[in-house]
C-alpha positions in Angstrom: 0.0 0.0 0.0 1.2 3.5 -0.8 2.3 5.5 2.2 2.3 9.2 2.9 4.6 11.3 0.8 7.7 12.6 2.6 10.8 14.6 1.6 14.1 14.4 3.5 16.2 17.3 2.3 19.9 18.0 2.7 21.2 21.4 1.6 24.8 21.7 0.3 25.3 25.4 -0.6 23.2 26.1 -3.7 22.3 22.4 -4.1 19.6 20.4 -2.4 19.4 16.7 -2.2 15.8 15.5 -1.8 15.1 11.9 -0.8 11.4 11.2 -1.7 9.3 8.5 -0.2 5.7 7.3 -0.3 3.1 8.1 -2.9 3.2 11.1 -5.3 -0.5 11.6 -5.6 -3.2 14.1 -4.8 -2.3 14.1 -1.1 1.5 14.6 -1.7 2.7 18.0 -0.6 5.3 19.0 -3.2 5.3 22.5 -1.7 7.7 21.2 1.0 10.4 21.1 -1.7 11.8 24.7 -1.6 12.6 26.7 -4.7 15.6 29.0 -5.1 18.4 26.5 -5.5 20.6 26.1 -8.5 20.8 22.3 -8.4 18.3 19.6 -7.3 19.0 16.0 -6.8 15.8 13.9 -6.5 16.2 10.4 -5.1 13.1 8.4 -6.0 14.3 5.1 -4.3 11.4 5.0 -1.8 8.6 6.3 -4.1 6.0 3.5 -4.3 3.3 5.1 -6.3 2.6 7.9 -8.7 -0.8 8.7 -10.2 -2.1 11.3 -12.7 -2.6 13.9 -10.0 0.9 13.3 -8.8 2.2 13.6 -12.3 0.4 16.9 -12.8 1.8 18.2 -9.5 5.3 17.1 -10.3 5.3 19.0 -13.6 4.0 22.0 -11.6 6.9 21.6 -9.2 9.4 21.6 -12.1 7.7 24.8 -13.5 8.0 26.4 -10.1 11.7 25.5 -9.8 12.4 27.2 -13.1 14.0 26.3 -16.4 17.6 27.4 -15.3 18.1 24.9 -12.5 20.1 21.7 -13.0 18.1 18.6 -12.0 19.4 15.0 -11.4 17.1 12.0 -10.9 18.6 9.0 -9.2 17.5 5.5 -8.1 14.3 5.8 -10.2 12.0 2.8 -9.8 10.2 1.4 -12.8 7.1 3.4 -12.1 9.1 6.7 -12.5 10.8 5.4 -15.7 7.4 4.6 -17.2 6.2 8.2 -16.5 9.4 9.7 -17.9 8.8 7.7 -21.1 5.1 8.5 -21.4 4.6 12.0 -20.0 5.9 15.1 -21.8 7.4 17.4 -19.3 8.2 14.9 -16.6 11.8 15.3 -17.5 13.3 18.6 -18.7 16.2 19.3 -21.0 18.3 20.3 -18.1 17.7 17.0 -16.3 20.0 14.0 -16.1 19.2 10.5 -14.8 22.1 9.1 -12.8 20.7 5.6 -12.3 17.5 3.7 -12.3 16.0 0.3 -11.6 15.5 -2.1 -14.5 13.4 -5.3 -14.5 15.3 -8.5 -14.9 14.0 -12.1 -14.7 15.8 -14.8 -12.7 14.7 -18.2 -14.2 15.7 -20.4 -11.3 13.5 -18.9 -8.6 11.1 -17.8 -11.3 10.9 -14.2 -10.2 11.4 -10.7 -11.4 14.1 -8.6 -9.7 14.9 -4.9 -10.0 18.5 -4.1 -10.7 20.0 -0.7 -10.2 21.9 0.3 -13.3 23.7 3.5 -14.3 22.4 5.3 -17.3 25.9 5.1 -18.8 25.7 1.3 -18.7 23.1 1.3 -21.5 25.0 1.0 -24.8 23.3 1.0 -28.2 19.9 0.7 -26.4 20.7 -2.7 -24.9 20.4 -3.7 -21.3 23.7 -4.6 -19.6 24.3 -8.3 -18.9 23.5 -9.1 -15.3 24.0 -12.2 -13.2 22.3 -13.6 -10.1 24.1 -14.4 -6.8 25.1 -17.8 -8.2 26.7 -16.2 -11.3 23.9 -17.3 -13.6 22.7 -14.9 -16.3 19.5 -12.8 -15.7 17.1 -12.0 -18.6 16.1 -8.4 -19.2 12.3 -8.4 -18.5 11.0 -5.6 -20.7 11.2 -4.4 -24.3 14.5 -2.5 -24.5 13.3 0.1 -27.1 10.4 1.0 -24.9 12.0 0.9 -21.4 15.1 2.9 -22.5 13.1 5.3 -24.7 14.1 8.2 -22.3 17.7 7.8 -23.3 17.2 8.4 -27.0 17.3 12.2 -26.6 20.4 12.2 -24.5 
């Protein structure tokens, strides 16, 4: 179940690191993210839901922060990557994605796992080879062209 939205911020001069958690929805208070900084690093690791109201409010937050700020997204779960790929304005030209979770399938336990990969690990639109704890190969569990669509304009 999606929890209440929270932001833990750490300020480093003109940069703010914001660790986001919970649900980005109609109840999320994005106003708690202050404007006026030159650089924002958003850590989405603990975001467990985003809905259409949350998407609208997120885009409103980006508008409020301004077009001249540098933004970094990190530890983006699959739900955030899907929004970046589908929703115009969810990511801006001055935004970079440091790393994100990608779905892989481990055949032996017959389960999907999320693997944190760096954006730079994607070469020619292909998922990097990954192995499980036993050294056996994992299968990328999405359509690469669709999942990595957000990288085409980089």
